[in-house]
N, C-alpha and C positions, 0 to 999 in steps of 0.2 A: 159824787165825791170828787175831790181834786186828785190829780195824779200824785203818786208818791215817787219822788225822784232821788231821795236821799234818806239817811237815818240820822237821828240825833245821837250825840255822844252818850246821853242818858239812856237811850234805847239800847245802844251797844253794851253799855255797862250792865244794864238790867238783864239782858239776855245772857251775858257771860256768867252772871252770878258771882262776880268777883269785884272787889273794890279797886277799879282801874283808874278812875278819873279823879283828878285834883284840879281845882280852879285857883289860879293865882292872879291877883289884880294886875301885876306887872308882866307876867309871862303868859297869861291866858290859860287855855285848857292843856293840862299835862296828862299824858297817858303813862301810868305806872306799869312797867312790863314785869316786874318781879312776881306779882300774883300769877302771871301767865306761865312762867317758867319754873315755878315751884321753889322748893327749898334747896337750891344748888348753892354750893359754897361760892360766895362772891369774892373776887379779888379786891384789893384796895383801890383799884383803878378800873374804870369801865372799859378801858382799851383792851383789857385782857378777858373781859366777861364774854361768855358765849350764851347762846339761847335765842338768837335772832330767828332761826327757822321755826323753832317751837312757838315763840311769841307771835310771829306773823301767821302761822297756821291757826293758833288759838283765836287770834283776832278775827280771822276770816270765818272760822266756824261760828263765833259769836255773832258776826254780822249776818251770816246765813240764818241763824236762829232768830235774830231780831227781825229780819225781813219777813219770815213766816208770820210772826206776831203782827207786824204792822199791815201786812197784806190781808189779814182776816177781814172778810166783809167787803173788800174792794172788788170792783168789777174788772173784767178783762180790759186792758188798756189804761188802767189806773194803778196797777200793782207794780211795785219795784221788782226788777228782775236782774239785779246787779250781782247777786250771790247765789247762783244755782247750787244744788246739792253737790257735794264732792263725789268723785268717783273713786271707788276702792277696789283694789285687785284682790287676788287670792293670797292668803298667808303663805310665805315661803321663809323657812329658817327663822321664824319668830317675828317677821316683819310683813307689813302690808304696804304696798305702794298706794299712795293717796294723792289725788290731784283735784284742786279746787280753783275755779275761775273767779275773776272779778270782771264783770262786763260793764263797760261805761259807754256813754254817748259823749264823745269828746268834740267840742266845737273847734272850728278852724282857728279861733282865737286861742290864746294860751291860758285863759282862765274860764271857770264855769263848768268844770267837769261834773257830770251828773250820772246817776245810775241808770241803766237800761230799764225800760218798762215793759210790761207784758199785759 
């Protein structure tokens, strides 16, 4: 099988279980963050909207889930390893510290970033 070096936007959306992607002929692929941050009260202007940390966390979690799915049946050396499982600490005062990586193989050129393989 061929190496998996990236995910498709469809794979990410499917793994998230949320309606995240919209395609527009003029704008291309648009990622809707509202499903990721839930039913928060949105201001009239996005400049005052919060939820970036939650949205990026949820996207990274969905990417990790999609990676598990696409790696099924792949041999070592062909699997995507860009989104390892997140590390979670012990609950303290109702919160858990969580840390998740995104590992890339970045070429010396400024384009063509790919996910790490395992």
